Structure formats: structure tokens, C-alpha cells
GUDOMAR-778505 format. One line per field, with one value per residue: residue number from 1; residue in three letters; y, z, x of N, C-alpha, C, O in turn. Coordinates in pm, whole numbers, plus 50000, padded with zeros to 5 digits. Layout:
! GUDOMAR-778505
k	[NUM_...]
r	[ALA_...]
n_north	[Y_...]
n_up	[Z_...]
n_east	[X_...]
ca_north	[Y_...]
ca_up	[Z_...]
ca_east	[X_...]
c_north	[Y_...]
c_up	[Z_...]
c_east	[X_...]
o_north	[Y_...]
o_up	[Z_...]
o_east	[X_...]
! end
This chain:
! GUDOMAR-778505
k	[1_2_3_4_5_6_7_8_9_10_11_12_13_14_15_16_17_18_19_20_21_22_23_24_25_26_27_28_29_30_31_32_33_34_35_36_37_38_39_40_41_42_43_44_45_46_47_48_49_50_51_52_53_54_55_56_57_58_59_60_61_62_63_64_65_66_67_68_69_70_71_72_73_74_75_76_77_78_79_80_81_82_83_84_85_86_87_88_89_90_91_92_93_94_95_96_97_98_99_100_101_102_103_104_105_106_107_108_109_110_111_112_113_114_115_116_117_118_119_120_121_122_123_124_125_126_127_128_129_130_131_132_133_134_135_136_137_138_139_140_141_142_143_144_145_146_147]
r	[MET_ASN_ILE_GLU_GLU_LEU_LEU_ASN_LEU_GLY_ALA_SER_VAL_ILE_ARG_SER_SER_SER_ASP_ASP_ALA_THR_THR_SER_LEU_ASP_PRO_ASP_GLN_LEU_SER_SER_ALA_LEU_GLY_ASN_LEU_PHE_GLY_GLY_THR_GLY_GLY_LYS_LEU_ASP_PHE_GLY_THR_LEU_LEU_GLY_LYS_MET_LYS_GLU_SER_GLY_LEU_ASP_ASP_ILE_VAL_ALA_SER_TRP_LEU_GLY_ASN_GLY_LYS_ASN_ALA_SER_ILE_SER_GLY_GLU_THR_ILE_LYS_ASN_LEU_LEU_GLY_SER_ASP_LYS_VAL_ALA_ASP_PHE_ALA_SER_MET_LEU_GLY_LEU_SER_GLU_SER_SER_ALA_GLU_ALA_ALA_ILE_ALA_ASP_ALA_LEU_PRO_GLU_MET_VAL_ASP_LYS_ALA_SER_PRO_GLU_GLY_SER_LEU_LEU_GLU_ASN_ILE_ILE_ASP_ASN_ALA_GLY_GLY_LEU_ASP_GLY_LEU_LEU_GLY_ILE_ALA_ARG_LYS_PHE_PHE_SER]
n_north	[85765_85506_85367_85085_85038_85158_84999_84761_84847_84903_84628_84524_84641_84548_84283_84268_84312_84256_84081_83763_83646_83789_83795_83593_83628_83624_83839_83944_83909_84056_84305_84333_84335_84573_84748_84715_84807_85080_85169_85399_85589_85493_85331_85447_85523_85625_85850_86095_86143_85969_86126_86369_86259_86206_86465_86569_86439_86539_86459_86611_86640_86395_86342_86570_86465_86259_86370_86543_86599_86470_86221_85968_85976_85725_85540_85406_85076_85062_85333_85322_85143_85295_85517_85394_85226_84945_84745_84765_84702_84438_84315_84341_84198_83932_83878_83820_83616_83684_83777_84029_84213_84169_84265_84546_84621_84574_84751_84990_84982_85009_85218_85490_85482_85433_85669_85855_85815_85851_86120_86316_86583_86646_86664_86553_86608_86556_86309_86390_86574_86428_86250_86411_86533_86722_87044_87204_87038_86992_87253_87248_87051_87167_87382_87279_87183_87420_87581]
n_up	[32657_32511_32178_32184_32427_32355_32147_32295_32460_32282_32195_32446_32484_32267_32327_32555_32480_32379_32198_32096_31916_31948_32194_32287_32139_32052_32248_32163_31880_31810_31888_31679_31450_31476_31485_31223_31070_31166_31124_31051_30899_30986_31210_31368_31496_31276_31344_31278_31014_30986_31159_31018_30795_30921_31008_30758_30676_30824_31097_31325_31585_31705_31689_31857_32097_32132_32171_32366_32728_32820_32795_32546_32240_32054_31760_31446_31304_31025_30976_31034_30833_30606_30644_30676_30454_30286_30209_30401_30621_30572_30547_30806_30924_30827_30903_31161_31151_31158_31113_30862_30972_31250_31272_31205_31411_31623_31566_31581_31849_31980_31867_31957_32220_32196_32053_32235_32460_32324_32299_32510_32701_32489_32247_31975_31869_31837_31686_31457_31345_31274_31074_30895_30704_30799_30935_30745_30658_30876_30942_30716_30790_31032_30919_30797_31024_31140_30961]
n_east	[88798_88963_89006_88987_88828_88610_88504_88470_88277_88076_88027_87951_87697_87554_87565_87403_87138_86789_86782_86800_86986_87200_87296_87458_87705_88051_88248_88496_88491_88271_88368_88580_88415_88270_88484_88560_88336_88309_88565_88820_89085_89431_89372_89164_88852_88574_88360_88297_88230_87994_87828_87808_87674_87446_87353_87306_87090_86896_86889_86954_86872_86898_87174_87269_87153_87329_87582_87542_87482_87251_87000_87054_86910_86719_86790_86662_86701_86662_86715_86992_87076_87032_87200_87476_87473_87358_87529_87767_87616_87532_87782_87883_87674_87728_87988_87915_87738_87483_87131_87012_86841_86892_87149_87121_86969_87149_87360_87227_87166_87418_87559_87466_87561_87837_87928_87842_88016_88259_88259_88327_88217_88076_88238_88398_88641_88903_88884_88725_88878_89099_88974_88833_88985_89165_89196_89071_88862_88741_88624_88444_88268_88163_88040_87820_87671_87603_87475]
ca_north	[85631_85477_85291_84934_85051_85209_84885_84680_84906_84851_84487_84489_84690_84448_84148_84287_84351_84160_83986_83623_83617_83873_83779_83499_83653_83639_83992_83986_83913_84174_84431_84332_84366_84715_84816_84722_84896_85221_85201_85522_85565_85491_85256_85535_85519_85746_85878_86232_86125_85938_86236_86460_86215_86222_86610_86601_86353_86602_86388_86679_86619_86268_86381_86639_86399_86172_86452_86627_86525_86405_86079_85952_85944_85606_85544_85282_84990_85115_85453_85276_85084_85394_85587_85314_85151_84817_84654_84763_84635_84304_84270_84331_84072_83825_83852_83768_83523_83735_83825_84183_84294_84175_84344_84678_84650_84573_84877_85098_84979_85046_85345_85606_85472_85450_85811_85932_85795_85906_86265_86372_86720_86680_86695_86447_86711_86467_86209_86461_86656_86320_86199_86505_86593_86822_87166_87253_86940_87020_87362_87196_86978_87276_87473_87191_87191_87547_87640]
ca_up	[32631_32390_32076_32236_32518_32288_32077_32396_32507_32180_32205_32571_32462_32166_32397_32652_32399_32402_32068_32137_31815_31973_32342_32291_32040_32112_32252_32068_31755_31813_31885_31568_31359_31508_31432_31076_31049_31195_31114_30955_30877_31115_31339_31440_31443_31214_31377_31220_30874_31007_31231_30911_30703_30995_30986_30618_30657_30911_31218_31413_31729_31750_31701_31963_32217_32171_32195_32482_32852_32848_32751_32414_32146_31980_31610_31404_31230_30900_30933_31027_30704_30507_30675_30649_30342_30306_30196_30509_30742_30529_30586_30955_30966_30764_30995_31287_31137_31191_30981_30843_31064_31375_31252_31205_31546_31716_31551_31643_32017_32022_31824_32041_32344_32151_32022_32360_32532_32236_32285_32649_32708_32352_32160_31892_31793_31764_31581_31343_31280_31212_30972_30815_30609_30870_30984_30639_30651_31008_30905_30640_30889_31120_30855_30778_31152_31172_30848]
ca_east	[88805_89043_88933_88943_88716_88473_88467_88434_88142_87964_88010_87871_87558_87494_87543_87291_87010_86685_86777_86872_87070_87324_87343_87560_87824_88179_88281_88615_88452_88203_88454_88637_88310_88236_88599_88562_88230_88344_88707_88871_89240_89523_89325_89081_88701_88524_88225_88266_88173_87875_87748_87784_87570_87304_87311_87259_86970_86794_86884_87025_86828_86964_87325_87291_87148_87448_87686_87517_87504_87132_86955_87073_86792_86747_86780_86617_86779_86635_86796_87130_87105_87030_87327_87600_87478_87314_87648_87823_87542_87546_87920_87872_87588_87797_88095_87883_87648_87341_87053_87057_86772_86943_87267_87089_86931_87253_87430_87136_87174_87549_87611_87457_87642_87978_87937_87826_88139_88363_88238_88332_88178_88023_88346_88455_88719_89032_88834_88679_89003_89183_88897_88757_89078_89239_89114_88968_88754_88668_88536_88337_88171_88108_87948_87703_87601_87542_87419]
c_north	[85603_85390_85145_84945_85078_85063_84762_84714_84883_84709_84446_84530_84587_84320_84150_84322_84232_84054_83879_83588_83693_83854_83679_83508_83675_83792_84027_83998_84018_84298_84451_84380_84514_84788_84824_84809_85047_85261_85323_85479_85556_85416_85348_85495_85649_85787_86010_86216_86072_86041_86330_86402_86225_86367_86635_86543_86409_86540_86476_86661_86504_86289_86460_86578_86321_86238_86534_86539_86448_86266_86068_85902_85807_85631_85407_85201_85031_85254_85415_85227_85208_85501_85521_85264_85004_84714_84655_84685_84492_84232_84248_84214_83944_83781_83774_83652_83560_83774_83989_84262_84294_84264_84500_84710_84665_84707_84980_85104_85045_85171_85463_85595_85498_85603_85891_85925_85850_86043_86316_86523_86744_86701_86564_86510_86624_86386_86287_86533_86535_86258_86277_86578_86721_86952_87216_87172_86961_87147_87336_87139_87082_87350_87392_87186_87301_87642_87619]
c_up	[32507_32298_32124_32328_32459_32212_32181_32456_32417_32195_32327_32550_32373_32250_32496_32597_32420_32285_32093_32050_31852_32122_32359_32206_32133_32127_32169_31923_31719_31795_31753_31463_31371_31447_31274_31027_31055_31174_31022_30924_30996_31213_31421_31398_31390_31225_31313_31100_30888_31067_31114_30825_30777_30998_30854_30589_30751_31055_31330_31558_31788_31776_31828_32091_32238_32207_32333_32615_32879_32800_32605_32349_32086_31833_31561_31318_31081_30870_30942_30893_30598_30527_30642_30511_30357_30292_30330_30626_30686_30573_30731_31001_30931_30869_31132_31280_31182_31077_30996_30942_31209_31379_31261_31338_31644_31702_31602_31783_32037_31991_31902_32181_32297_32112_32148_32435_32456_32246_32440_32622_32554_32243_32095_31822_31731_31657_31446_31259_31195_31070_30887_30718_30674_30920_30872_30641_30767_30986_30818_30717_30976_31051_30830_30905_31187_31073_30840]
c_east	[88872_88948_88886_88827_88601_88412_88415_88288_88023_87929_87915_87717_87495_87462_87434_87155_86922_86676_86863_86985_87214_87385_87456_87698_87930_88216_88401_88576_88361_88271_88524_88541_88286_88366_88600_88457_88246_88487_88730_89018_89323_89462_89240_88943_88655_88399_88188_88195_88021_87768_87726_87667_87432_87257_87255_87113_86856_86779_86961_87005_86883_87096_87344_87261_87263_87559_87669_87516_87367_87130_86996_86951_86817_86745_86738_86714_86777_86717_86955_87161_87113_87168_87452_87606_87436_87433_87733_87743_87542_87672_87935_87800_87665_87901_88049_87782_87509_87262_87061_86973_86833_87080_87228_87030_87044_87333_87361_87149_87323_87591_87583_87545_87788_88000_87932_87970_88255_88357_88240_88306_88135_88130_88391_88577_88842_88989_88801_88795_89080_89103_88821_88854_89143_89136_89021_88852_88671_88581_88428_88222_88096_88019_87809_87624_87540_87493_87267]
o_north	[85665_85349_85099_84870_85031_85027_84681_84631_84854_84673_84361_84459_84541_84262_84046_84361_84126_83966_83894_83513_83664_83891_83695_83419_83721_83865_84135_84088_84070_84382_84566_84466_84577_84879_84923_84888_85125_85374_85339_85364_85609_85440_85332_85445_85758_85768_86038_86283_86120_86043_86378_86474_86247_86393_86716_86585_86353_86561_86419_86663_86503_86256_86422_86615_86308_86177_86580_86420_86358_86202_86168_85802_85774_85737_85305_85261_85033_85278_85469_85264_85209_85553_85587_85255_84943_84609_84545_84616_84411_84120_84149_84140_83851_83667_83693_83595_83480_83799_84056_84364_84394_84325_84574_84826_84750_84769_85065_85212_85139_85238_85542_85695_85582_85652_85986_86030_85897_86101_86357_86582_86852_86762_86470_86460_86620_86388_86249_86546_86545_86225_86222_86675_86817_86941_87264_87226_86951_87138_87393_87175_87077_87388_87447_87184_87300_87761_87666]
o_up	[32404_32333_32106_32312_32501_32222_32146_32491_32451_32207_32320_32593_32404_32243_32523_32673_32467_32275_32110_32091_31797_32158_32447_32204_32246_32028_32110_31852_31608_31710_31709_31385_31266_31366_31211_30937_30969_31204_30923_30924_31101_31325_31543_31289_31438_31132_31292_31087_30816_31034_31111_30786_30719_30992_30839_30503_30763_31124_31419_31641_31908_31886_31907_32192_32354_32274_32398_32611_32963_32771_32537_32390_32068_31788_31622_31263_31017_30763_30868_30838_30513_30432_30581_30449_30451_30357_30371_30711_30778_30623_30776_31091_31012_30916_31195_31382_31235_30966_31093_30993_31281_31481_31323_31378_31733_31802_31668_31841_32117_32073_31917_32239_32357_32150_32165_32463_32520_32200_32483_32533_32501_32143_32169_31716_31613_31548_31338_31136_31077_30971_30807_30654_30602_30937_30897_30628_30764_31016_30837_30707_30986_31109_30847_30891_31254_31095_30746]
o_east	[88844_88837_88774_88731_88495_88295_88330_88205_87909_87812_87826_87626_87385_87354_87374_87066_86963_86590_86984_87074_87320_87497_87540_87782_87924_88215_88405_88621_88368_88243_88535_88582_88282_88352_88636_88488_88206_88526_88659_89060_89287_89508_89243_88917_88683_88320_88070_88092_87933_87649_87612_87575_87325_87137_87164_87036_86747_86679_87024_87096_86914_87139_87431_87321_87305_87642_87763_87546_87373_87230_86971_86892_86934_86701_86771_86806_86883_86773_87036_87265_87202_87225_87536_87712_87487_87433_87769_87800_87556_87674_87992_87839_87661_87903_88116_87744_87432_87309_87098_87018_86828_87112_87303_87040_87042_87369_87421_87145_87332_87655_87676_87589_87855_88107_88008_88029_88349_88455_88132_88366_88158_88093_88420_88613_88873_89045_88847_88800_89114_89168_88745_88812_89171_89015_88910_88743_88548_88462_88320_88105_87973_87917_87700_87502_87437_87473_87203]
! end
């Protein structure tokens, strides 16, 4: 899946949630906000850094479910805020005219699906190499997951 497809998937997941505040949001605006939230360098999505933070926070089982072939484990909005930082969540909310709690829930709904689809066969290799500082950075992330 390319970046545009991943962002559109995230927007679709958010629009299909049970939160009335998100169901009528413009899909293009949602995709743009998600791109700003997860954007890395060179127009790529930086899930590698986020997954590394999740590992450091003891969320290995959740990461494994997203990268694996089974059902994706859920993540709470509060955990999303802690991982991304309240400023990023607030910016996302502001871009879309949402409350911060709706923004947290929206991100928590979309993120597992986006990571799952960005990781065919459990590999985010290209994204991680690009966003982790090359192979040396990739080795550092791998050490975190297997130490």
C-alpha cells in the first residue's frame, strides 16, 4: 500500500467510527491531518519511531498484533496521547475541529489498521530503514525489540 492509500484507509476508519464528531469529516482533510501527524522525512510515514516508543513503553503485545497476521489489538486514546504527545494530538484535533478526546479516539481507531496495512507479512522494513537513520538506526530499533 502506498502512503496515499494508507492515509485514505485511516480516514475511512475514522469516518466509520461511532463518534458523531468524526463521521462527517472531509476525507481529504482527514488524510492530510493524518499525514501531518505521522509524517516523517521525504513524504514518508514514520511508524517506526512510534513503534519503538511503544516497545519502550511495554506495549510489545499490541505492536506484535499490528505487525502479525491476526486480529489487531486496540489501543486507548490516553495511550495515544502519551505516545505522540499532547501537543501533536491537540494540533490534529485543531486541524479537524475536534475535541482532544475525539481526536485521541480517532487516532486510536486508525493507527492499528494503518500499521497493519503498512506491514505486509509483518515488515515495516522500508519505512524503518528510511526513518531510523539507515541500517545503524535499524539495528538499534531491532535491539530494543529483542533485548
